[in-house]
PASEBA-1860 file (N, C-alpha, C; in nm, 3 decimals):
! residues 295
1> MSDNRNYG> 4.396/0.714/3.225/4.398/0.740/3.066/4.266/0.616/2.966 ~ 4.204/0.687/2.880/4.139/0.626/2.827/4.075/0.461/2.691 ~ 4.126/0.400/2.793/4.116/0.274/2.655/4.080/0.308/2.517 ~ 4.001/0.347/2.507/3.890/0.415/2.320/4.013/0.478/2.295 ~ 4.101/0.466/2.288/4.210/0.587/2.065/4.184/0.581/2.021 ~ 4.172/0.742/1.940/4.099/0.790/1.792/4.185/0.830/1.731 ~ 4.247/0.656/1.669/4.320/0.666/1.566/4.281/0.658/1.406 ~ 4.205/0.720/1.463/4.173/0.814/1.264/4.195/0.986/1.273
9> GGGSSAAG> 4.199/1.046/1.454/4.263/1.169/1.411/4.107/1.211/1.456 ~ 4.014/1.242/1.445/3.837/1.293/1.413/3.809/1.302/1.518 ~ 3.704/1.298/1.585/3.571/1.348/1.700/3.498/1.198/1.727 ~ 3.424/1.227/1.831/3.365/1.105/1.849/3.237/1.100/1.796 ~ 3.177/1.096/1.714/3.075/1.077/1.713/3.125/0.962/1.554 ~ 2.947/0.937/1.500/3.007/0.814/1.399/3.043/0.774/1.288 ~ 2.979/0.935/1.264/3.050/0.974/1.149/3.152/0.982/1.111 ~ 3.260/1.022/1.191/3.376/1.023/1.248/3.461/0.916/1.212
17> RSGGAEGM> 3.375/0.811/1.303/3.461/0.723/1.274/3.466/0.639/1.207 ~ 3.380/0.614/1.094/3.247/0.576/1.015/3.376/0.625/0.884 ~ 3.415/0.807/0.873/3.533/0.809/0.787/3.635/0.815/0.785 ~ 3.680/0.788/0.939/3.854/0.747/0.991/3.853/0.622/0.943 ~ 3.771/0.552/0.944/3.809/0.391/0.917/3.919/0.362/0.817 ~ 3.947/0.417/0.684/4.032/0.449/0.596/4.183/0.474/0.703 ~ 4.152/0.564/0.801/4.252/0.606/0.837/4.352/0.506/0.953 ~ 4.264/0.435/0.962/4.305/0.305/1.122/4.319/0.272/0.986
25> MVTVGVAL> 4.349/0.222/0.887/4.415/0.088/0.819/4.483/0.093/0.802 ~ 4.561/0.207/0.701/4.696/0.233/0.706/4.775/0.229/0.850 ~ 4.685/0.247/0.920/4.783/0.276/1.086/4.846/0.161/1.134 ~ 4.706/0.081/1.117/4.782/-0.079/1.144/4.844/-0.141/1.100 ~ 4.871/-0.095/0.910/4.946/-0.211/0.833/5.051/-0.082/0.866 ~ 5.112/-0.013/0.896/5.246/0.035/0.861/5.307/-0.027/1.075 ~ 5.174/-0.062/1.141/5.192/-0.052/1.321/5.271/-0.229/1.269 ~ 5.170/-0.318/1.168/5.241/-0.438/1.096/5.372/-0.432/1.131
33> VSGHPSVY> 5.383/-0.331/1.017/5.544/-0.387/0.928/5.584/-0.315/1.075 ~ 5.598/-0.253/1.148/5.649/-0.220/1.189/5.690/-0.259/1.335 ~ 5.615/-0.372/1.371/5.601/-0.465/1.491/5.593/-0.382/1.596 ~ 5.528/-0.294/1.580/5.409/-0.190/1.732/5.392/-0.241/1.788 ~ 5.364/-0.305/1.956/5.289/-0.352/1.997/5.180/-0.301/2.080 ~ 5.136/-0.235/2.005/5.024/-0.140/2.096/4.869/-0.044/2.018 ~ 4.883/-0.116/1.918/4.773/-0.153/1.816/4.703/-0.229/1.819 ~ 4.559/-0.190/1.839/4.455/-0.291/1.873/4.342/-0.245/1.786
41> HPSLCVSA> 4.300/-0.303/1.717/4.158/-0.281/1.752/4.048/-0.421/1.742 ~ 3.889/-0.417/1.795/3.901/-0.583/1.708/3.846/-0.621/1.600 ~ 3.811/-0.488/1.542/3.728/-0.539/1.390/3.924/-0.641/1.254 ~ 4.014/-0.567/1.351/4.160/-0.524/1.293/4.222/-0.653/1.273 ~ 4.134/-0.805/1.373/4.151/-0.919/1.463/4.213/-1.034/1.345 ~ 4.296/-1.038/1.325/4.303/-1.191/1.208/4.366/-1.307/1.236 ~ 4.369/-1.406/1.240/4.476/-1.568/1.215/4.624/-1.561/1.144 ~ 4.686/-1.619/1.299/4.834/-1.611/1.236/4.894/-1.636/1.135
49> PERQSSAV> 4.825/-1.742/1.032/4.880/-1.692/0.895/4.834/-1.629/0.804 ~ 4.763/-1.499/0.852/4.739/-1.457/0.742/4.850/-1.337/0.802 ~ 4.950/-1.317/0.940/4.950/-1.264/0.989/5.066/-1.227/0.932 ~ 5.127/-1.448/0.908/5.247/-1.404/0.849/5.220/-1.349/0.677 ~ 5.134/-1.445/0.656/5.201/-1.368/0.501/5.184/-1.235/0.547 ~ 5.102/-1.168/0.588/5.129/-1.036/0.542/5.284/-0.989/0.611 ~ 5.315/-1.013/0.699/5.499/-0.974/0.680/5.557/-1.079/0.595 ~ 5.526/-1.120/0.567/5.676/-1.221/0.450/5.639/-1.102/0.328
57> VETRGLAE> 5.468/-1.040/0.280/5.486/-0.924/0.163/5.527/-0.894/0.200 ~ 5.547/-0.778/0.371/5.535/-0.647/0.394/5.721/-0.640/0.355 ~ 5.784/-0.765/0.377/5.955/-0.822/0.482/5.944/-0.763/0.250 ~ 5.967/-0.873/0.214/5.954/-0.831/0.080/5.957/-0.650/0.008 ~ 5.915/-0.629/0.037/5.846/-0.478/0.005/5.966/-0.444/0.034 ~ 6.059/-0.467/0.238/6.153/-0.386/0.198/6.280/-0.447/0.155 ~ 6.269/-0.543/0.072/6.371/-0.587/-0.002/6.416/-0.503/-0.146 ~ 6.317/-0.441/-0.155/6.373/-0.403/-0.343/6.479/-0.269/-0.318
65> PGREWDDG> 6.470/-0.239/-0.227/6.575/-0.115/-0.157/6.742/-0.167/-0.240 ~ 6.733/-0.276/-0.184/6.862/-0.360/-0.156/6.882/-0.377/-0.361 ~ 6.778/-0.494/-0.346/6.738/-0.482/-0.569/6.781/-0.330/-0.630 ~ 6.739/-0.210/-0.581/6.807/-0.140/-0.658/6.925/-0.075/-0.614 ~ 6.997/-0.123/-0.600/7.157/-0.059/-0.505/7.211/-0.149/-0.594 ~ 7.168/-0.345/-0.610/7.266/-0.370/-0.733/7.231/-0.341/-0.917 ~ 7.109/-0.320/-0.976/7.097/-0.229/-1.028/7.232/-0.129/-1.099 ~ 7.203/-0.007/-1.024/7.297/0.059/-1.008/7.393/0.036/-0.994
73> SVQSILDF> 7.464/-0.070/-0.969/7.636/-0.114/-0.988/7.672/-0.207/-1.130 ~ 7.554/-0.212/-1.152/7.624/-0.227/-1.245/7.528/-0.211/-1.324 ~ 7.413/-0.065/-1.324/7.465/0.064/-1.443/7.575/0.102/-1.386 ~ 7.606/0.119/-1.335/7.775/0.199/-1.306/7.880/0.116/-1.409 ~ 7.943/-0.035/-1.408/7.978/-0.109/-1.464/7.998/-0.123/-1.581 ~ 7.868/-0.102/-1.639/7.832/-0.054/-1.815/7.847/0.113/-1.877 ~ 7.783/0.187/-1.762/7.905/0.350/-1.800/8.044/0.309/-1.816 ~ 8.112/0.304/-1.727/8.247/0.266/-1.708/8.289/0.166/-1.847
81> AGHYWWLV> 8.273/0.080/-1.881/8.309/0.052/-1.996/8.225/0.065/-2.092 ~ 8.152/0.176/-2.107/8.085/0.235/-2.244/8.181/0.406/-2.192 ~ 8.267/0.430/-2.136/8.325/0.479/-2.125/8.458/0.481/-2.210 ~ 8.524/0.322/-2.116/8.615/0.310/-2.135/8.677/0.189/-2.201 ~ 8.529/0.162/-2.333/8.561/0.043/-2.402/8.739/0.060/-2.467 ~ 8.777/0.145/-2.492/8.878/0.078/-2.618/9.010/0.011/-2.544 ~ 9.006/0.077/-2.404/9.097/-0.029/-2.302/9.136/-0.191/-2.355 ~ 8.995/-0.221/-2.386/9.015/-0.359/-2.456/9.116/-0.395/-2.496
89> FPLSGVVG> 9.157/-0.295/-2.597/9.274/-0.323/-2.733/9.437/-0.395/-2.628 ~ 9.483/-0.301/-2.525/9.597/-0.260/-2.505/9.587/-0.405/-2.418 ~ 9.464/-0.389/-2.264/9.390/-0.489/-2.205/9.515/-0.646/-2.297 ~ 9.384/-0.594/-2.436/9.385/-0.798/-2.551/9.526/-0.823/-2.528 ~ 9.604/-0.714/-2.612/9.736/-0.731/-2.576/9.850/-0.797/-2.484 ~ 9.765/-0.741/-2.375/9.898/-0.788/-2.233/9.802/-0.928/-2.188 ~ 9.689/-0.933/-2.193/9.684/-1.076/-2.217/9.647/-1.184/-2.267 ~ 9.754/-1.179/-2.453/9.815/-1.269/-2.554/9.979/-1.213/-2.525
97> GWARSWSK> 9.998/-1.136/-2.437/10.095/-1.175/-2.394/10.173/-1.295/-2.304 ~ 10.093/-1.294/-2.255/10.075/-1.358/-2.142/10.051/-1.493/-2.192 ~ 9.974/-1.510/-2.263/9.887/-1.659/-2.331/10.035/-1.738/-2.377 ~ 10.119/-1.614/-2.528/10.173/-1.621/-2.592/10.342/-1.677/-2.532 ~ 10.381/-1.629/-2.374/10.449/-1.672/-2.269/10.451/-1.813/-2.221 ~ 10.263/-1.825/-2.165/10.299/-1.944/-2.079/10.321/-2.072/-2.160 ~ 10.268/-1.990/-2.335/10.214/-2.145/-2.386/10.429/-2.173/-2.464 ~ 10.519/-2.066/-2.485/10.642/-2.079/-2.535/10.696/-2.157/-2.368
105> AGERRHQR> 10.666/-2.139/-2.263/10.752/-2.186/-2.133/10.668/-2.341/-2.079 ~ 10.592/-2.322/-2.119/10.516/-2.477/-2.149/10.618/-2.588/-2.257 ~ 10.612/-2.500/-2.361/10.680/-2.580/-2.524/10.854/-2.611/-2.459 ~ 10.906/-2.517/-2.408/11.029/-2.508/-2.304/11.037/-2.665/-2.252 ~ 10.979/-2.702/-2.133/10.969/-2.773/-2.090/10.963/-2.885/-2.135 ~ 10.834/-2.911/-2.218/10.850/-3.065/-2.314/10.915/-3.041/-2.344 ~ 11.008/-2.993/-2.424/11.169/-3.013/-2.510/11.233/-3.081/-2.412 ~ 11.272/-2.974/-2.300/11.372/-3.022/-2.178/11.372/-3.147/-2.153
113> RLELYQVK> 11.152/-3.167/-2.136/11.147/-3.338/-2.073/11.184/-3.422/-2.208 ~ 11.146/-3.362/-2.290/11.209/-3.486/-2.435/11.379/-3.518/-2.420 ~ 11.467/-3.358/-2.428/11.577/-3.382/-2.420/11.660/-3.480/-2.320 ~ 11.627/-3.449/-2.200/11.651/-3.489/-2.031/11.578/-3.714/-2.098 ~ 11.475/-3.703/-2.181/11.414/-3.844/-2.198/11.535/-3.943/-2.317 ~ 11.608/-3.821/-2.415/11.692/-3.914/-2.501/11.865/-3.924/-2.431 ~ 11.824/-3.840/-2.445/11.900/-3.858/-2.306/11.996/-3.932/-2.234 ~ 11.872/-4.040/-2.184/11.889/-4.104/-2.086/11.850/-4.267/-2.152
121> NQALRIDQ> 11.816/-4.311/-2.251/11.793/-4.406/-2.380/11.898/-4.395/-2.423 ~ 12.006/-4.263/-2.450/12.128/-4.325/-2.565/12.221/-4.394/-2.430 ~ 12.197/-4.297/-2.301/12.293/-4.414/-2.236/12.232/-4.543/-2.161 ~ 12.165/-4.558/-2.203/12.049/-4.682/-2.139/12.194/-4.802/-2.238 ~ 12.146/-4.757/-2.466/12.214/-4.819/-2.514/12.345/-4.833/-2.487 ~ 12.415/-4.737/-2.488/12.500/-4.734/-2.455/12.596/-4.884/-2.372 ~ 12.529/-4.840/-2.246/12.587/-4.913/-2.145/12.506/-5.107/-2.196 ~ 12.501/-5.086/-2.243/12.403/-5.282/-2.352/12.578/-5.265/-2.430
129> VRAEEVAQ> 12.573/-5.374/-2.357/12.701/-5.497/-2.385/12.595/-5.544/-2.541 ~ 12.726/-5.559/-2.662/12.687/-5.727/-2.737/12.737/-5.908/-2.665 ~ 12.723/-5.950/-2.686/12.740/-6.083/-2.659/12.939/-6.105/-2.737 ~ 12.887/-6.070/-2.809/13.052/-6.068/-2.973/13.104/-5.997/-2.867 ~ 13.067/-5.898/-2.799/13.248/-5.776/-2.799/13.297/-5.892/-2.697 ~ 13.168/-5.926/-2.542/13.243/-6.044/-2.458/13.329/-6.152/-2.507 ~ 13.283/-6.221/-2.617/13.331/-6.334/-2.685/13.432/-6.277/-2.713 ~ 13.512/-6.179/-2.808/13.588/-6.148/-2.854/13.710/-6.144/-2.786
137> LMLTHDGV> 13.706/-6.054/-2.626/13.769/-6.127/-2.565/13.772/-6.142/-2.492 ~ 13.675/-6.303/-2.423/13.735/-6.454/-2.393/13.798/-6.482/-2.516 ~ 13.837/-6.456/-2.681/13.931/-6.554/-2.730/14.052/-6.517/-2.693 ~ 14.062/-6.358/-2.674/14.217/-6.370/-2.660/14.226/-6.345/-2.540 ~ 14.129/-6.367/-2.407/14.218/-6.425/-2.338/14.180/-6.576/-2.346 ~ 14.201/-6.666/-2.382/14.285/-6.794/-2.385/14.362/-6.773/-2.463 ~ 14.332/-6.686/-2.575/14.507/-6.705/-2.652/14.665/-6.680/-2.598 ~ 14.608/-6.578/-2.522/14.686/-6.560/-2.412/14.698/-6.671/-2.329
145> NKRWLDYE> 14.604/-6.746/-2.267/14.676/-6.833/-2.227/14.722/-6.942/-2.269 ~ 14.655/-6.971/-2.399/14.774/-7.069/-2.403/14.837/-7.052/-2.506 ~ 14.907/-7.018/-2.457/15.076/-6.950/-2.507/15.149/-6.974/-2.364 ~ 15.111/-6.958/-2.254/15.112/-7.005/-2.120/15.179/-7.038/-2.125 ~ 15.040/-7.157/-2.116/15.074/-7.289/-2.160/15.177/-7.377/-2.161 ~ 15.176/-7.265/-2.310/15.323/-7.415/-2.343/15.443/-7.362/-2.356 ~ 15.425/-7.206/-2.226/15.538/-7.323/-2.098/15.592/-7.381/-2.017 ~ 15.406/-7.440/-1.978/15.376/-7.479/-1.820/15.382/-7.607/-1.804
153> LDVGKLID> 15.307/-7.646/-1.963/15.302/-7.780/-2.000/15.444/-7.846/-2.107 ~ 15.594/-7.744/-2.098/15.685/-7.810/-2.208/15.784/-7.784/-2.105 ~ 15.810/-7.832/-2.053/16.010/-7.888/-1.933/16.106/-7.786/-1.996 ~ 16.151/-7.879/-2.094/16.182/-7.803/-2.250/16.209/-7.623/-2.239 ~ 16.106/-7.573/-2.366/16.121/-7.464/-2.280/16.132/-7.405/-2.232 ~ 16.122/-7.386/-2.051/16.096/-7.395/-1.906/16.260/-7.344/-1.917 ~ 16.353/-7.463/-1.963/16.495/-7.504/-1.924/16.555/-7.400/-2.039 ~ 16.461/-7.366/-2.173/16.493/-7.284/-2.286/16.534/-7.159/-2.225
161> FPMMTDVR> 16.456/-7.127/-2.151/16.361/-6.996/-2.136/16.313/-6.969/-1.998 ~ 16.468/-7.010/-1.906/16.403/-7.017/-1.754/16.317/-6.846/-1.686 ~ 16.337/-6.757/-1.736/16.336/-6.694/-1.698/16.140/-6.617/-1.692 ~ 16.105/-6.690/-1.722/15.913/-6.753/-1.763/15.858/-6.769/-1.656 ~ 15.964/-6.833/-1.519/15.901/-6.891/-1.409/16.022/-6.815/-1.317 ~ 16.116/-6.732/-1.358/16.176/-6.694/-1.216/16.099/-6.558/-1.168 ~ 16.033/-6.576/-1.027/15.994/-6.463/-0.998/16.062/-6.347/-0.898 ~ 16.212/-6.339/-0.887/16.226/-6.225/-0.894/16.259/-6.099/-1.075
169> EPLTVAFL> 16.216/-6.168/-1.131/16.261/-6.063/-1.246/16.090/-6.002/-1.266 ~ 16.108/-5.859/-1.218/15.975/-5.779/-1.259/15.903/-5.821/-1.352 ~ 15.905/-5.859/-1.475/15.872/-5.866/-1.586/15.774/-6.003/-1.539 ~ 15.819/-6.057/-1.469/15.798/-6.135/-1.411/15.691/-6.195/-1.379 ~ 15.692/-6.089/-1.268/15.551/-6.024/-1.182/15.450/-6.006/-1.210 ~ 15.456/-5.873/-1.333/15.404/-5.828/-1.416/15.311/-5.901/-1.429 ~ 15.330/-6.019/-1.544/15.290/-6.044/-1.610/15.188/-6.175/-1.490 ~ 15.256/-6.201/-1.432/15.168/-6.302/-1.396/15.077/-6.251/-1.278
177> RAKREADG> 15.120/-6.127/-1.186/14.932/-6.020/-1.150/14.882/-5.999/-1.275 ~ 14.912/-5.927/-1.351/14.832/-5.944/-1.427/14.718/-6.065/-1.500 ~ 14.803/-6.187/-1.534/14.693/-6.244/-1.522/14.622/-6.318/-1.476 ~ 14.616/-6.301/-1.269/14.557/-6.329/-1.187/14.409/-6.296/-1.257 ~ 14.494/-6.137/-1.213/14.357/-6.015/-1.256/14.249/-6.054/-1.421 ~ 14.361/-6.048/-1.491/14.252/-6.057/-1.558/14.158/-6.218/-1.551 ~ 14.268/-6.329/-1.486/14.144/-6.441/-1.441/14.068/-6.449/-1.347 ~ 14.086/-6.287/-1.268/13.925/-6.331/-1.208/13.820/-6.222/-1.257
185> LRPAEAGE> 13.865/-6.139/-1.343/13.762/-6.049/-1.380/13.648/-6.107/-1.548 ~ 13.739/-6.306/-1.523/13.722/-6.379/-1.649/13.490/-6.421/-1.623 ~ 13.390/-6.380/-1.766/13.293/-6.464/-1.699/13.270/-6.550/-1.713 ~ 13.241/-6.662/-1.655/13.216/-6.689/-1.706/13.111/-6.815/-1.818 ~ 13.022/-6.669/-1.894/12.993/-6.702/-2.021/12.980/-6.532/-2.023 ~ 12.954/-6.568/-2.171/12.977/-6.387/-2.229/12.861/-6.290/-2.269 ~ 12.735/-6.374/-2.147/12.560/-6.294/-2.140/12.608/-6.252/-1.997 ~ 12.668/-6.293/-1.981/12.749/-6.255/-1.787/12.788/-6.103/-1.740
193> ITAKSRLD> 12.823/-6.058/-1.861/12.817/-5.936/-1.872/12.769/-5.892/-1.975 ~ 12.657/-5.754/-1.919/12.578/-5.652/-1.963/12.623/-5.515/-1.938 ~ 12.636/-5.504/-1.838/12.716/-5.346/-1.817/12.846/-5.270/-1.867 ~ 12.876/-5.166/-1.952/12.943/-5.127/-2.046/13.084/-5.122/-1.933 ~ 13.058/-5.080/-1.826/13.133/-5.083/-1.721/13.252/-5.192/-1.711 ~ 13.162/-5.310/-1.690/13.227/-5.403/-1.686/13.261/-5.529/-1.788 ~ 13.212/-5.406/-1.936/13.350/-5.443/-2.008/13.459/-5.397/-2.008 ~ 13.438/-5.273/-1.952/13.532/-5.134/-2.036/13.656/-5.235/-1.905
201> EYRAAVNG> 13.651/-5.268/-1.775/13.716/-5.355/-1.628/13.807/-5.484/-1.725 ~ 13.714/-5.581/-1.799/13.748/-5.666/-1.848/13.839/-5.642/-1.955 ~ 13.824/-5.567/-2.052/13.860/-5.575/-2.132/14.051/-5.512/-2.088 ~ 14.019/-5.416/-2.022/14.136/-5.317/-1.956/14.241/-5.488/-1.915 ~ 14.227/-5.577/-1.845/14.250/-5.649/-1.782/14.370/-5.729/-1.867 ~ 14.225/-5.762/-1.941/14.283/-5.884/-2.087/14.371/-5.801/-2.122 ~ 14.332/-5.675/-2.189/14.429/-5.590/-2.264/14.626/-5.598/-2.224 ~ 14.620/-5.574/-2.126/14.716/-5.507/-1.988/14.774/-5.765/-2.009
209> YEVAFEVA> 14.738/-5.795/-1.971/14.742/-5.955/-1.984/14.864/-6.028/-2.039 ~ 14.748/-5.938/-2.185/14.801/-5.936/-2.295/14.986/-5.943/-2.265 ~ 14.927/-5.776/-2.318/15.096/-5.690/-2.275/15.161/-5.778/-2.229 ~ 15.205/-5.669/-2.116/15.242/-5.806/-1.989/15.308/-5.961/-2.037 ~ 15.236/-5.998/-2.071/15.256/-6.101/-2.137/15.410/-6.123/-2.266 ~ 15.310/-6.043/-2.304/15.482/-6.050/-2.439/15.585/-5.954/-2.366 ~ 15.557/-5.838/-2.286/15.747/-5.830/-2.316/15.739/-5.918/-2.199 ~ 15.713/-5.955/-2.092/15.794/-6.104/-2.050/15.815/-6.179/-2.145
217> EREARRVK> 15.795/-6.201/-2.247/15.866/-6.291/-2.343/15.947/-6.283/-2.462 ~ 15.945/-6.209/-2.433/16.045/-6.072/-2.488/16.197/-6.100/-2.423 ~ 16.164/-6.061/-2.348/16.232/-5.993/-2.268/16.355/-6.197/-2.216 ~ 16.284/-6.305/-2.205/16.319/-6.375/-2.139/16.375/-6.496/-2.320 ~ 16.393/-6.486/-2.392/16.377/-6.472/-2.596/16.562/-6.410/-2.519 ~ 16.547/-6.366/-2.470/16.663/-6.230/-2.548/16.782/-6.254/-2.455 ~ 16.768/-6.297/-2.246/16.857/-6.284/-2.209/16.912/-6.457/-2.231 ~ 16.771/-6.573/-2.207/16.771/-6.749/-2.244/16.842/-6.707/-2.075
225> DSSFTGPE> 16.980/-6.760/-2.116/17.012/-6.849/-1.975/17.122/-6.746/-1.952 ~ 17.130/-6.588/-1.982/17.250/-6.609/-1.962/17.251/-6.492/-1.822 ~ 17.189/-6.509/-1.733/17.120/-6.469/-1.649/17.278/-6.528/-1.517 ~ 17.289/-6.710/-1.656/17.308/-6.837/-1.487/17.537/-6.824/-1.491 ~ 17.570/-6.898/-1.401/17.677/-6.863/-1.407/17.708/-6.982/-1.573 ~ 17.880/-7.039/-1.549/17.865/-7.141/-1.662/17.836/-7.201/-1.600 ~ 17.926/-7.322/-1.487/17.822/-7.398/-1.442/17.685/-7.462/-1.452 ~ 17.623/-7.371/-1.370/17.426/-7.315/-1.357/17.469/-7.364/-1.527
233> RQRLATAR> 17.513/-7.296/-1.629/17.505/-7.266/-1.704/17.421/-7.468/-1.791 ~ 17.595/-7.482/-1.772/17.612/-7.632/-1.763/17.488/-7.737/-1.705 ~ 17.455/-7.746/-1.566/17.373/-7.806/-1.572/17.220/-7.797/-1.650 ~ 17.154/-7.652/-1.679/17.056/-7.658/-1.756/17.085/-7.774/-1.893 ~ 17.150/-7.720/-1.952/17.196/-7.810/-2.052/17.159/-7.945/-2.063 ~ 17.303/-7.982/-1.971/17.218/-8.191/-1.887/17.084/-8.199/-1.860 ~ 17.018/-8.079/-1.787/16.907/-8.160/-1.743/16.815/-8.130/-1.860 ~ 16.805/-8.007/-2.003/16.758/-8.114/-2.136/16.780/-8.148/-2.226
241> KLITIAVD> 16.898/-8.210/-2.159/16.894/-8.299/-2.316/16.816/-8.492/-2.241 ~ 16.826/-8.460/-2.033/16.737/-8.572/-1.969/16.619/-8.547/-1.944 ~ 16.560/-8.402/-1.996/16.419/-8.472/-2.027/16.373/-8.531/-2.149 ~ 16.489/-8.541/-2.264/16.417/-8.546/-2.382/16.395/-8.705/-2.333 ~ 16.530/-8.793/-2.300/16.554/-8.900/-2.255/16.426/-8.953/-2.212 ~ 16.413/-8.875/-2.141/16.266/-8.924/-2.041/16.138/-8.917/-2.125 ~ 16.135/-8.868/-2.200/15.961/-8.863/-2.307/16.009/-8.969/-2.392 ~ 16.136/-8.976/-2.421/16.149/-9.044/-2.532/16.077/-9.160/-2.639
249> NAATPSER> 15.977/-9.215/-2.698/15.956/-9.366/-2.712/16.093/-9.487/-2.726 ~ 16.160/-9.485/-2.747/16.247/-9.508/-2.781/16.350/-9.573/-2.678 ~ 16.308/-9.523/-2.575/16.323/-9.531/-2.515/16.305/-9.661/-2.328 ~ 16.391/-9.743/-2.255/16.368/-9.803/-2.180/16.327/-9.800/-2.100 ~ 16.161/-9.835/-2.015/16.096/-9.772/-1.888/16.210/-9.734/-1.790 ~ 16.285/-9.876/-1.787/16.382/-9.774/-1.652/16.451/-9.661/-1.686 ~ 16.502/-9.620/-1.833/16.612/-9.538/-1.892/16.536/-9.422/-1.834 ~ 16.370/-9.404/-1.883/16.293/-9.281/-1.916/16.284/-9.227/-1.735
257> QTAYRRAR> 16.248/-9.322/-1.611/16.294/-9.357/-1.481/16.429/-9.188/-1.410 ~ 16.505/-9.294/-1.481/16.665/-9.242/-1.469/16.658/-9.078/-1.508 ~ 16.585/-9.092/-1.660/16.609/-8.945/-1.702/16.539/-8.882/-1.644 ~ 16.469/-8.895/-1.571/16.374/-8.818/-1.487/16.387/-8.783/-1.414 ~ 16.438/-8.884/-1.305/16.546/-8.846/-1.168/16.692/-8.757/-1.174 ~ 16.693/-8.783/-1.252/16.883/-8.758/-1.258/16.785/-8.526/-1.386 ~ 16.717/-8.520/-1.407/16.673/-8.417/-1.473/16.596/-8.333/-1.384 ~ 16.504/-8.400/-1.241/16.481/-8.293/-1.146/16.605/-8.270/-1.039
265> RELDGLIV> 16.716/-8.314/-1.027/16.818/-8.243/-0.983/16.889/-8.183/-1.046 ~ 16.915/-8.209/-1.138/17.033/-8.069/-1.223/16.974/-7.968/-1.187 ~ 16.842/-7.962/-1.240/16.747/-7.821/-1.171/16.716/-7.789/-1.033 ~ 16.722/-7.811/-0.955/16.727/-7.812/-0.820/16.762/-7.702/-0.825 ~ 16.742/-7.604/-0.767/16.838/-7.498/-0.684/16.835/-7.361/-0.836 ~ 16.803/-7.420/-0.981/16.819/-7.318/-1.069/16.728/-7.281/-1.083 ~ 16.563/-7.339/-1.076/16.448/-7.345/-1.195/16.347/-7.372/-1.083 ~ 16.277/-7.361/-1.026/16.149/-7.327/-0.971/16.027/-7.394/-1.056
273> LPDVTVAA> 15.993/-7.536/-1.069/15.960/-7.616/-1.207/15.820/-7.551/-1.142 ~ 15.720/-7.526/-1.171/15.529/-7.529/-1.145/15.510/-7.620/-1.137 ~ 15.367/-7.630/-1.029/15.358/-7.716/-0.993/15.262/-7.827/-1.153 ~ 15.200/-7.745/-1.128/15.132/-7.779/-1.394/15.186/-7.865/-1.433 ~ 15.408/-7.788/-1.446/15.491/-7.861/-1.519/15.470/-7.957/-1.437 ~ 15.512/-8.008/-1.338/15.534/-8.061/-1.254/15.512/-8.237/-1.329 ~ 15.273/-8.228/-1.323/15.244/-8.292/-1.270/15.220/-8.347/-1.422 ~ 15.209/-8.228/-1.580/15.206/-8.321/-1.708/15.346/-8.388/-1.667
281> LEEKIARM> 15.459/-8.344/-1.641/15.542/-8.436/-1.696/15.505/-8.606/-1.634 ~ 15.498/-8.633/-1.534/15.489/-8.726/-1.510/15.375/-8.798/-1.512 ~ 15.296/-8.740/-1.574/15.224/-8.794/-1.597/15.209/-8.810/-1.766 ~ 15.295/-8.821/-1.841/15.351/-8.704/-1.959/15.434/-8.883/-1.987 ~ 15.499/-8.941/-1.848/15.629/-9.013/-1.787/15.543/-9.125/-1.768 ~ 15.430/-9.111/-1.737/15.414/-9.243/-1.581/15.270/-9.314/-1.800 ~ 15.218/-9.265/-1.774/15.170/-9.302/-1.905/15.246/-9.395/-2.083 ~ 15.370/-9.296/-2.067/15.459/-9.325/-2.170/15.506/-9.546/-2.120
289> LGTGNAQ> 15.508/-9.566/-1.974/15.585/-9.576/-1.844/15.437/-9.742/-1.872 ~ 15.312/-9.714/-1.840/15.220/-9.802/-1.883/15.228/-9.808/-2.032 ~ 15.225/-9.799/-2.133/15.277/-9.823/-2.215/15.323/-9.925/-2.323 ~ 15.509/-9.922/-2.231/15.641/-9.969/-2.276/15.598/-10.106/-2.180 ~ 15.554/-10.082/-2.049/15.519/-10.212/-1.981/15.457/-10.357/-2.120 ~ 15.278/-10.260/-2.104/15.205/-10.348/-2.208/15.269/-10.407/-2.288 ~ 15.334/-10.386/-2.369/15.448/-10.413/-2.483/15.482/-10.480/-2.420
END
C-alpha cells in the first residue's frame, strides 16, 4: 500500500491537492479530537503545547452537552413551579404547623425545667433549719433534765417518791430509755443541726422524753410508797428524818455523820440511790462538816 494517501478525496493533480487542503484540515481536526493515531501529514506537525491547547479546547467543547442537560433540568423545575405554584399555600400551612408544634414543645420543655428547678429550691429551703428551732428544743430538753435532777440530787424526794428510781417499774424504764435517746441526739451547739430530717429526729426524741417523764412523775406522786409494806414504809420514814439531820446546819459534825450512815442502812434493800445522788449528798455533808470544823 502506498504511504501517499489522498486525504481530500480528489485526484493526484496539483489543483486537486490544493483544492483539498481545507478538507485535509477538517479531517485532521477530527482525528485530533478522536485521538486516531493514523493521521499524519508533514504540514500539520505542531508542537506539544499547541496540541495540548487544542485538546483542552476540544475537550471543553465536549462538555457542552452536560451543561445543556443541567439547563434542561432547571427548566423542568421552573416549569413545575409555574404549573403547581398553588402548592405553596398548603405546604406553608403544614410547615407552619410543624414550626408551631416545635415551638410549643420547646416551651413545654422549658416550663418543665423551671418547675423542676422550683421544686428543688423549695425542697432545699424546707431542708434548711433555723438555729432558733434547735435552740428552743435544747431549752425544752434542759428543762426536763432539770426536773429529773431535782430528784437525783435530793434524797428526800427520792424517798418520798421511790418509783422514780425503781427500774422494776415499766414507766420508769420507759422514761430512762427516752432520756438516753434524747441525750444521744442532742447537739453540742444549735448550729450543728442543719438538715430537717435531723431536726425532726431530735424533736421527736425530746418530745418523747418530756412525755415519758411527766407520765412517770405523775404515777410516782400518785402511788408514793404504797407499794411497800408497813415495816418498809416505817424504814423509809426513818431514813427521811435521818437525811434531814445529816444536812442540818444546826447538827454537830458527829450527828451528821451518824445520821448519814444510819440513813444508808435504812434504805438498803428498799431504794437504790443513783450514784449521782450519793455523790451529791456526800459532797454536801462533807462541805458542811468542813465548815463546822473550821468554826
